[in-house]
Every structure is written in structure tokens, then in C-alpha cells.
ZALUM-730586 format. One record per residue: x negated, y negated, z of N, C-alpha, C in turn; residue in one letter. Coordinates in nm, 2 decimals, decimal comma, padded with zeros to 4 digits, always signed. Each point is the difference from the previous one (the first is absolute). Layout:
<atoms>
<atom <X; Y; Z>; <X; Y; Z>; <X; Y; Z>; 'A'>
...
</atoms>
This chain:
<atoms>
<atom <-08,88; +13,90; -13,30>; <-00,02; +00,12; -00,08>; <-00,15; +00,00; -00,04>; 'M'>
<atom <-00,06; +00,12; +00,01>; <-00,14; +00,01; -00,04>; <-00,01; -00,01; -00,15>; 'E'>
<atom <-00,11; -00,06; -00,05>; <-00,02; -00,01; -00,14>; <-00,04; +00,14; -00,06>; 'P'>
<atom <+00,04; +00,02; -00,13>; <-00,04; +00,12; -00,06>; <-00,15; -00,01; -00,03>; 'L'>
<atom <-00,07; +00,11; +00,02>; <-00,15; +00,01; -00,02>; <-00,02; +00,08; -00,12>; 'V'>
<atom <-00,07; -00,06; -00,10>; <-00,02; +00,07; -00,13>; <-00,10; +00,11; +00,02>; 'T'>
<atom <+00,03; +00,12; -00,05>; <-00,09; +00,11; +00,01>; <-00,11; -00,02; -00,10>; 'P'>
<atom <-00,11; +00,07; +00,02>; <-00,12; +00,00; -00,09>; <+00,02; +00,11; -00,10>; 'T'>
<atom <+00,01; -00,03; -00,12>; <+00,01; +00,10; -00,11>; <-00,14; +00,06; -00,01>; 'V'>
<atom <-00,01; +00,13; +00,02>; <-00,13; +00,07; -00,01>; <+00,02; +00,14; -00,05>; 'N'>
<atom <-00,11; +00,07; -00,03>; <+00,00; +00,13; -00,06>; <+00,05; +00,10; +00,10>; 'L'>
<atom <-00,01; -00,02; +00,13>; <+00,04; +00,10; +00,10>; <+00,14; -00,03; +00,05>; 'N'>
<atom <+00,06; -00,11; -00,04>; <+00,14; -00,03; +00,04>; <+00,10; +00,02; -00,11>; 'G'>
<atom <+00,12; -00,05; +00,03>; <+00,11; +00,01; -00,09>; <-00,03; -00,09; -00,12>; 'T'>
<atom <+00,03; +00,05; -00,12>; <-00,03; -00,08; -00,12>; <+00,09; -00,13; -00,01>; 'D'>
<atom <-00,05; -00,10; -00,07>; <+00,06; -00,13; -00,01>; <+00,15; +00,01; -00,04>; 'R'>
<atom <+00,02; +00,08; -00,11>; <+00,14; +00,01; -00,06>; <+00,09; +00,06; +00,10>; 'Q'>
<atom <-00,04; +00,10; +00,08>; <+00,09; +00,06; +00,10>; <+00,04; -00,10; +00,11>; 'S'>
<atom <-00,10; -00,08; +00,04>; <+00,02; -00,10; +00,10>; <+00,10; -00,10; -00,05>; 'L'>
<atom <-00,02; -00,05; -00,12>; <+00,09; -00,10; -00,06>; <+00,14; +00,06; -00,02>; 'V'>
<atom <+00,01; +00,12; -00,05>; <+00,13; +00,06; -00,02>; <+00,07; +00,02; +00,14>; 'D'>
<atom <-00,07; +00,03; +00,10>; <+00,07; +00,01; +00,14>; <+00,06; -00,13; +00,04>; 'A'>
<atom <-00,07; -00,11; -00,03>; <+00,05; -00,13; +00,04>; <+00,12; -00,03; -00,09>; 'V'>
<atom <+00,00; +00,03; -00,12>; <+00,12; -00,02; -00,09>; <+00,12; +00,07; +00,05>; 'R'>
<atom <-00,03; +00,12; +00,06>; <+00,12; +00,08; +00,05>; <+00,06; -00,07; +00,13>; 'R'>
<atom <-00,08; -00,08; +00,06>; <+00,05; -00,08; +00,11>; <+00,08; -00,12; -00,05>; 'I'>
<atom <-00,06; -00,07; -00,10>; <+00,05; -00,12; -00,05>; <+00,14; +00,02; -00,07>; 'M'>
<atom <+00,01; +00,10; -00,08>; <+00,13; +00,02; -00,07>; <+00,12; +00,00; +00,09>; 'D'>
<atom <+00,00; +00,08; +00,11>; <+00,12; +00,00; +00,09>; <+00,02; -00,13; +00,07>; 'P'>
<atom <-00,11; -00,07; +00,03>; <+00,01; -00,13; +00,06>; <+00,07; -00,10; -00,10>; 'L'>
<atom <-00,04; +00,00; -00,12>; <+00,07; -00,08; -00,10>; <+00,15; +00,04; -00,01>; 'R'>
<atom <+00,03; +00,12; +00,00>; <+00,14; +00,05; -00,01>; <+00,07; -00,05; +00,13>; 'T'>
<atom <-00,06; +00,01; +00,11>; <+00,06; -00,05; +00,13>; <+00,02; -00,15; -00,01>; 'A'>
<atom <-00,09; -00,07; -00,05>; <+00,01; -00,15; -00,01>; <+00,12; -00,04; -00,09>; 'Q'>
<atom <+00,01; +00,07; -00,11>; <+00,11; -00,02; -00,10>; <+00,13; +00,04; +00,07>; 'E'>
<atom <+00,01; +00,11; +00,08>; <+00,12; +00,04; +00,07>; <+00,04; -00,11; +00,10>; 'A'>
<atom <-00,10; -00,05; +00,07>; <+00,03; -00,11; +00,10>; <+00,06; -00,12; -00,07>; 'V'>
<atom <-00,06; -00,03; -00,12>; <+00,05; -00,12; -00,07>; <+00,15; +00,03; -00,05>; 'S'>
<atom <+00,03; +00,12; -00,04>; <+00,13; +00,03; -00,05>; <+00,10; +00,00; +00,11>; 'Q'>
<atom <-00,05; +00,04; +00,12>; <+00,09; +00,01; +00,12>; <+00,01; -00,13; +00,08>; 'A'>
<atom <-00,06; -00,11; -00,05>; <+00,00; -00,13; +00,07>; <+00,14; -00,04; +00,04>; 'M'>
<atom <+00,02; -00,03; +00,13>; <+00,14; -00,03; +00,04>; <+00,05; -00,13; -00,06>; 'P'>
<atom <+00,13; -00,01; -00,01>; <+00,07; -00,12; -00,06>; <+00,07; -00,06; +00,12>; 'H'>
<atom <+00,00; -00,14; +00,00>; <+00,08; -00,07; +00,10>; <+00,14; +00,04; +00,01>; 'N'>
<atom <+00,06; +00,04; -00,11>; <+00,15; +00,04; +00,00>; <+00,02; +00,12; +00,08>; 'R'>
<atom <-00,10; +00,08; +00,03>; <+00,02; +00,12; +00,08>; <-00,01; -00,03; +00,15>; 'D'>
<atom <-00,02; -00,13; +00,04>; <-00,02; -00,03; +00,14>; <+00,09; -00,11; +00,05>; 'Y'>
<atom <+00,11; -00,02; -00,08>; <+00,11; -00,09; +00,04>; <+00,07; +00,05; +00,13>; 'H'>
<atom <+00,05; -00,09; +00,07>; <+00,08; +00,03; +00,12>; <-00,08; +00,06; +00,11>; 'M'>
<atom <-00,12; -00,02; +00,01>; <-00,09; +00,04; +00,11>; <-00,02; -00,11; +00,10>; 'Q'>
<atom <-00,02; +00,03; +00,12>; <-00,02; -00,11; +00,10>; <-00,12; -00,09; -00,04>; 'E'>
<atom <-00,10; +00,07; -00,04>; <-00,12; -00,08; -00,05>; <+00,02; -00,05; -00,14>; 'D'>
<atom <+00,01; -00,13; -00,01>; <+00,03; -00,05; -00,14>; <-00,12; +00,01; -00,09>; 'Q'>
<atom <-00,12; +00,03; +00,05>; <-00,12; +00,02; -00,07>; <-00,04; +00,14; -00,02>; 'H'>
<atom <+00,09; +00,09; +00,02>; <-00,03; +00,15; -00,01>; <-00,04; +00,04; -00,14>; 'A'>
<atom <+00,06; -00,06; -00,10>; <-00,04; +00,04; -00,14>; <-00,14; -00,05; -00,03>; 'G'>
<atom <-00,03; -00,12; +00,04>; <-00,13; -00,06; -00,02>; <-00,11; +00,09; +00,08>; 'F'>
<atom <+00,03; +00,03; +00,12>; <-00,09; +00,09; +00,08>; <-00,02; +00,13; -00,06>; 'K'>
<atom <+00,11; +00,06; -00,06>; <-00,01; +00,13; -00,06>; <-00,09; -00,01; -00,12>; 'A'>
<atom <+00,02; -00,10; -00,09>; <-00,08; -00,02; -00,12>; <-00,15; -00,02; +00,04>; 'R'>
<atom <-00,02; -00,08; +00,10>; <-00,14; -00,03; +00,05>; <-00,07; +00,13; +00,05>; 'E'>
<atom <+00,08; +00,08; +00,07>; <-00,06; +00,13; +00,04>; <-00,04; +00,09; -00,12>; 'A'>
<atom <+00,08; +00,00; -00,10>; <-00,03; +00,08; -00,12>; <-00,12; -00,06; -00,07>; 'F'>
<atom <+00,00; -00,13; -00,01>; <-00,10; -00,08; -00,07>; <-00,14; +00,03; +00,07>; 'R'>
<atom <+00,00; +00,00; +00,13>; <-00,12; +00,03; +00,07>; <-00,06; +00,14; -00,03>; 'E'>
<atom <+00,09; +00,10; -00,01>; <-00,04; +00,13; -00,03>; <-00,04; +00,02; -00,14>; 'R'>
<atom <+00,07; -00,08; -00,09>; <-00,04; +00,00; -00,14>; <-00,15; -00,06; -00,02>; 'W'>
<atom <-00,02; -00,10; +00,08>; <-00,14; -00,06; +00,00>; <-00,10; +00,09; +00,05>; 'L'>
<atom <+00,03; +00,07; +00,11>; <-00,09; +00,10; +00,06>; <-00,04; +00,11; -00,10>; 'L'>
<atom <+00,10; +00,05; -00,07>; <-00,03; +00,10; -00,10>; <-00,09; -00,06; -00,11>; 'L'>
<atom <+00,03; -00,12; -00,04>; <-00,09; -00,07; -00,10>; <-00,14; -00,01; +00,05>; 'G'>
<atom <-00,02; -00,04; +00,13>; <-00,13; -00,01; +00,05>; <-00,07; +00,14; +00,00>; 'R'>
<atom <+00,07; +00,10; +00,04>; <-00,06; +00,14; -00,01>; <-00,03; +00,04; -00,14>; 'M'>
<atom <+00,08; -00,03; -00,09>; <-00,03; +00,03; -00,14>; <-00,12; -00,07; -00,05>; 'I'>
<atom <-00,02; -00,13; +00,04>; <-00,11; -00,08; -00,04>; <-00,13; +00,06; +00,07>; 'G'>
<atom <+00,01; +00,04; +00,12>; <-00,12; +00,06; +00,07>; <-00,04; +00,13; -00,07>; 'E'>
<atom <+00,09; +00,08; -00,03>; <-00,03; +00,13; -00,06>; <-00,05; -00,02; -00,14>; 'F'>
<atom <+00,05; -00,10; -00,07>; <-00,05; -00,03; -00,14>; <-00,14; -00,05; +00,01>; 'E'>
<atom <-00,03; -00,09; +00,09>; <-00,14; -00,04; +00,01>; <-00,10; +00,11; +00,04>; 'A'>
<atom <+00,05; +00,09; +00,08>; <-00,07; +00,12; +00,05>; <-00,03; +00,09; -00,12>; 'Y'>
<atom <+00,10; +00,02; -00,09>; <-00,02; +00,09; -00,12>; <-00,10; -00,07; -00,09>; 'A'>
<atom <+00,01; -00,13; -00,02>; <-00,09; -00,07; -00,09>; <-00,14; +00,01; +00,05>; 'V'>
<atom <-00,02; -00,02; +00,13>; <-00,14; +00,01; +00,06>; <-00,05; +00,14; -00,02>; 'A'>
<atom <+00,08; +00,10; +00,01>; <-00,05; +00,14; -00,02>; <-00,04; +00,02; -00,15>; 'I'>
<atom <+00,09; -00,04; -00,08>; <-00,02; +00,01; -00,15>; <-00,12; -00,07; -00,04>; 'D'>
<atom <-00,02; -00,13; +00,04>; <-00,11; -00,08; -00,04>; <-00,13; +00,06; +00,05>; 'R'>
<atom <+00,00; +00,05; +00,12>; <-00,12; +00,07; +00,06>; <-00,04; +00,12; -00,08>; 'Q'>
<atom <+00,09; +00,08; -00,04>; <-00,03; +00,12; -00,08>; <-00,05; -00,04; -00,14>; 'G'>
<atom <+00,05; -00,11; -00,06>; <-00,04; -00,04; -00,13>; <-00,14; -00,06; +00,01>; 'R'>
<atom <-00,03; -00,08; +00,10>; <-00,13; -00,06; +00,01>; <-00,11; +00,11; +00,03>; 'E'>
<atom <+00,04; +00,10; +00,07>; <-00,10; +00,11; +00,03>; <-00,03; +00,07; -00,13>; 'R'>
<atom <+00,11; +00,03; -00,08>; <-00,02; +00,07; -00,12>; <-00,08; -00,08; -00,10>; 'R'>
<atom <+00,02; -00,13; -00,01>; <-00,08; -00,09; -00,08>; <-00,15; +00,01; +00,04>; 'L'>
<atom <-00,02; -00,01; +00,13>; <-00,14; +00,01; +00,05>; <-00,07; +00,13; -00,05>; 'H'>
<atom <+00,07; +00,11; +00,02>; <-00,05; +00,13; -00,04>; <-00,02; +00,00; -00,15>; 'I'>
<atom <+00,09; -00,05; -00,08>; <-00,01; -00,01; -00,15>; <-00,13; -00,08; -00,04>; 'D'>
<atom <-00,03; -00,09; +00,08>; <-00,12; -00,09; -00,03>; <-00,13; +00,07; +00,05>; 'E'>
<atom <+00,01; +00,12; +00,05>; <-00,12; +00,07; +00,04>; <-00,03; +00,01; +00,14>; 'G'>
<atom <+00,09; -00,05; +00,09>; <-00,02; +00,00; +00,14>; <+00,04; +00,14; +00,05>; 'G'>
<atom <-00,04; +00,03; +00,12>; <+00,03; +00,13; +00,06>; <+00,13; -00,01; +00,08>; 'M'>
<atom <+00,08; +00,10; +00,01>; <+00,12; +00,00; +00,09>; <-00,04; -00,04; +00,14>; 'P'>
<atom <+00,07; -00,09; +00,06>; <-00,04; -00,04; +00,14>; <-00,10; -00,11; +00,00>; 'G'>
<atom <-00,07; -00,03; -00,10>; <-00,10; -00,10; -00,01>; <+00,08; -00,13; -00,03>; 'D'>
<atom <-00,01; -00,10; +00,09>; <+00,08; -00,12; -00,02>; <-00,08; -00,11; -00,07>; 'R'>
<atom <-00,13; +00,02; -00,01>; <-00,08; -00,10; -00,07>; <+00,01; +00,02; -00,15>; 'E'>
<atom <+00,02; -00,11; -00,08>; <+00,01; +00,01; -00,14>; <-00,14; +00,03; -00,06>; 'A'>
<atom <+00,00; +00,08; -00,10>; <-00,12; +00,04; -00,07>; <-00,06; -00,11; -00,08>; 'S'>
</atoms>
């Protein structure tokens, strides 16, 4: 999977808060999905009498893998949101210190 590339917060682009809010709208359903996977985790008792004696274990492992995948996605989006938020805050601090918007050098 390609890594998420952090956008540059700037006067001509989408504002920092809108970008962060958009990522939160992604993360909330992912957290809900992860909780749903956890709640639906198969139990060995539901796999008795199958030819494959390890069917329950395999079913739990399949759910666990998907639960972990959702967790990795949540973590990636969280880091992405933090990077956007930090960038916007650093830029605003620089401007407050007398720098010009778009000027990356500290005054």
C-alpha cells in the first residue's frame, strides 16, 4: 500500500482544520468497524463437528488479521492527521513571530 503523503497547509489550499476533520471522518467509522470485528470474533464452539478440527482457530485468526489491518489503518490516518495539524500550528506560530506566510525561514 502506498504511504499517505501529507498535504502542505497553505493560504491557497484547504485549511488545516478542514483537512484534519476530513481525516477524523475516516477514522471514526474505522474504529466502529474494528469494534464490530472484535464483537463478532468467532468462538470455537461455533465450529464443532467440522472436518477441519482447526476451523475455529482459523476463523478467529482471519478475524484477528482484519482487526489488526483496521488498527494499522487507524494508526496511519491518526499520524497523518497529527502531521497536518502540527504543520498548520508551526506555520501559524511562524507567522505570529513576524514571518510571512509561505516563508519557511524563522525570523
